[in-house]
C-alpha distance (Angstrom), angle and dihedral (degrees) to the residues before:
residue distance angle dihedral
X1 . . .
X2 3.78 . .
X3 3.80 128.5 .
X4 3.80 88.4 -108.6
X5 3.80 87.6 88.9
X6 3.82 97.0 52.0
X7 3.80 129.0 58.6
X8 3.79 114.0 -171.1
X9 3.80 117.9 -145.6
X10 3.80 121.9 -146.7
X11 3.81 133.0 -172.1
X12 3.82 122.7 -126.4
X13 3.83 90.3 -85.0
X14 3.79 93.4 54.1
X15 3.82 96.5 -104.4
X16 3.79 116.2 145.3
X17 3.82 107.6 -114.5
X18 3.79 102.0 168.1
X19 3.76 146.9 -45.2
X20 3.78 141.8 -115.3
X21 3.78 121.3 -132.0
X22 3.78 128.2 -159.2
X23 3.80 116.2 -109.1
X24 3.82 92.3 -111.0
X25 3.80 93.3 54.0
X26 3.82 93.0 43.8
X27 3.81 91.5 51.0
X28 3.80 90.3 52.6
X29 3.84 97.6 46.4
X30 3.81 101.6 31.3
X31 3.85 96.5 95.8
X32 3.83 91.0 49.9
X33 3.81 93.5 47.5
X34 3.80 93.5 47.6
X35 3.81 91.4 47.8
X36 3.82 91.8 48.2
X37 3.81 90.9 50.7
X38 3.81 91.9 45.3
X39 3.80 93.0 -118.7
X40 3.79 117.4 147.5
X41 3.77 111.4 -153.4
X42 3.78 110.7 -139.9
X43 3.77 120.8 178.8
X44 3.77 110.3 -119.6
X45 3.76 111.6 -113.1
X46 3.76 107.1 -156.1
X47 3.78 118.4 -152.5
X48 3.77 117.2 -101.8
X49 3.83 111.8 -93.6
X50 3.80 92.1 -120.1
X51 3.82 92.3 154.8
X52 3.82 89.5 59.4
X53 3.81 89.5 50.9
X54 3.82 91.0 48.8
X55 3.83 90.1 50.0
X56 3.81 90.4 51.7
X57 3.82 90.5 50.6
X58 3.81 91.6 47.0
X59 3.81 92.2 55.1
X60 3.82 95.5 35.4
X61 3.80 107.6 148.1
X62 3.78 101.5 162.3
X63 3.83 116.1 122.8
X64 3.83 90.8 -121.1
X65 3.84 129.3 66.3
X66 3.80 123.6 -90.6
X67 3.79 108.3 -71.8
X68 3.83 114.6 -131.2
X69 3.80 103.2 156.5
X70 3.81 117.8 105.1
X71 3.80 128.8 -174.1
X72 3.81 129.2 -175.5
X73 3.80 113.5 -149.9
X74 3.82 90.8 -169.0
X75 3.81 97.8 65.7
X76 3.80 103.8 4.9
X77 3.81 97.1 -113.4
X78 3.79 111.9 153.3
X79 3.79 142.2 172.9
X80 3.78 136.1 179.7
X81 3.81 93.0 -146.8
X82 3.80 118.1 18.1
X83 3.83 91.3 -171.1
X84 3.82 92.5 64.5
X85 3.81 98.3 46.2
X86 3.78 115.8 113.2
X87 2.94 111.2 -147.7
X88 3.78 94.9 25.2
X89 3.80 118.1 -111.4
X90 3.81 89.3 -169.7
X91 3.78 126.8 29.7
X92 3.81 119.3 -148.0
X93 3.82 108.8 -119.5
X94 3.79 100.6 175.3
X95 3.77 143.8 -14.3
X96 3.79 132.4 -178.4
X97 3.78 141.1 179.5
X98 3.80 91.4 -103.1
X99 3.81 88.6 69.7
X100 3.80 98.7 -104.8
X101 3.82 110.2 139.9
X102 3.82 125.5 174.1
X103 3.79 131.1 -167.6
X104 3.78 135.4 -174.9
X105 3.80 117.1 -139.0
X106 3.80 107.5 -127.1
X107 3.81 91.5 -152.2
X108 3.83 102.9 51.7
X109 3.85 100.8 5.5
X110 3.82 93.1 -124.2
X111 3.80 116.8 155.3
X112 3.80 115.5 -118.3
X113 3.81 114.7 -164.7
X114 3.79 121.7 -169.6
X115 3.78 116.2 -164.0
X116 3.80 110.4 -164.0
X117 3.79 111.7 -152.8
X118 3.79 128.3 179.8
X119 3.80 94.7 -93.4
X120 3.80 104.7 14.8
X121 3.78 148.8 20.2
X122 3.78 121.1 -122.3
X123 3.81 116.1 -157.3
X124 3.80 122.0 -160.2
X125 3.80 125.9 -174.8
X126 3.78 124.8 -161.4
X127 3.81 118.8 -170.8
X128 3.77 116.5 -125.1
X129 3.81 115.6 -93.9
X130 3.78 126.5 -168.3
X131 3.79 112.6 -115.7
X132 3.77 120.2 -112.6
X133 3.81 100.2 -124.5
X134 3.80 90.1 -155.1
X135 3.80 89.2 65.4
X136 3.77 97.7 43.2
X137 3.79 116.6 114.6
X138 3.78 122.1 -157.6
X139 3.74 124.8 -179.5
């Protein structure tokens, strides 16, 4: 390994205070570093934005009734009313007043997006893809 992958950081007195690693090197050593430091990496599971869904329903002005059925073409999971499922087959990812509603399939993790238009609903399904940790930004 060359020094091209590590940038040392010094304070004004010349004391080493840390270092920066390239994304490739960090991706390769991250599990070892976390294990050494005793840090267990858990993916954050944000709560469902139910209040956004409730706001959309409150201001619903489409000529058809509120749409609660969800179907995943990737794995075949389906429900007539995702709100009533226990445990959830589909997890609400986002909802907004414009009629855009997204779900995550709990079985195959595909993303189901429902676009509510004036006269119709367009459903799009994107298969789950693993993230490239080298391209992940965290702030």
